[in-house]
N, C-alpha and C positions, 0 to 999 in steps of 0.2 A: 778822598782821598788826604792826605796829607800835603802842607803847603805852609810857607812862612807867612807867621800874621802881617808882617807890616809889607805891604807889596811893593813900594816903591824904593830900590836901592839905596836911593841920594838918604832917603829917611831911617832905616837902619842904622844902628849902632853897632861898632866894632866891636866892640865887650859882650857883648849878650845877643841872642838870637832867638826870638819867641816862634813858636812853631806852633799852629793849629793843632788841635787834638780830634784827631778824626771822629767822625760820628760812630758811635755803636761801642767806640773804643773806651776803657775805665781808665783815665786819664791818673788815677790812684793809684793804681794798681800797677802800671808803669812804672813809674815813682818808683814805687816801692821793689817793683823787681831789679827794677837798674843800682837801686842801692845797695841792696842784698846778695844778686847774683853776680855783678859785675863790680860792684864798690863806686859805681856814677853816682853824684847828685845832682839830681835838676830841681828845679822850683816851680811851683803852678803858676797860675795867673793871679793879680789881688784883687781886689773888689770885684767889680763888673765881668773880668775875666777871668774870674774862682772856675776850675773844673771846664774851660775851654783853650787856655794855652799853657804852655810848657816853658819854662824860659831855661838856656842853655846857656851858661859862663862860658867865653872864650877868653879867656886871661889866662899866662902865665902858664902854667904847668898843664890845666887841661885846652890852651888854642896850640899843642905839639900835634903835630899832623897823627902820630899812631894813636893818639889820644882821640883824634875826630875822630878816625875810622872805629877805633874800640866802639865805641859810643854809637856809630852809625851802624855798625851790625848789631850790636846788641838791642837795641832802639829795634831794628827789621827784627829780629828772632822774636822779642817779644810781641809787636805787634802781629805777626804770620800766627805767634803760638793765640793771640787773641780772635784770631779767622779774618783778619783783613788780608785782601788781596792787595797783594805789592809782588813787582816782579823782582827776583832775586839778585840782590847784590847791586842793584839803580845806585843806593844812595851813596855807597863806599865807590862805586865809579864814578861819579859825578863829582864827588870829592878829590878822587883822586887825580882826574882831569884837572881841575885846579893847581894842583900843585905842579904839575907839569911846568916848566921854566921859571916858575914862582924861585924866589929868594929862600935859601935854607933860613930855617926858622933857630934861634938860640936857644941851645938847650941847658945852659946853664954849666954845663961839663968844662973841667978845667980849671974852676976857679980857687 
């Protein structure tokens, strides 16, 4: 399955999330499709983690709720296209549940 590389939440950075690339998934193809079909750019792992993780930036514009949901939906579609078995909408539902009751994110509007 798919999961976070850093398991302990206390060890995670708020600015980037490292996601394990699931077995049988071509990580480079996923990154390429995200960029070319959805205009979403993510990075791969470096050194010994090359080809094993994706690094997803969560700063500024990328951290806005709508963009997080767009990324999760696009990633789900691409993984399903590669034959991965996923519960439909699970990523979006999980993210949306964390937004309930959370403080609004500044959008930079009105400057």
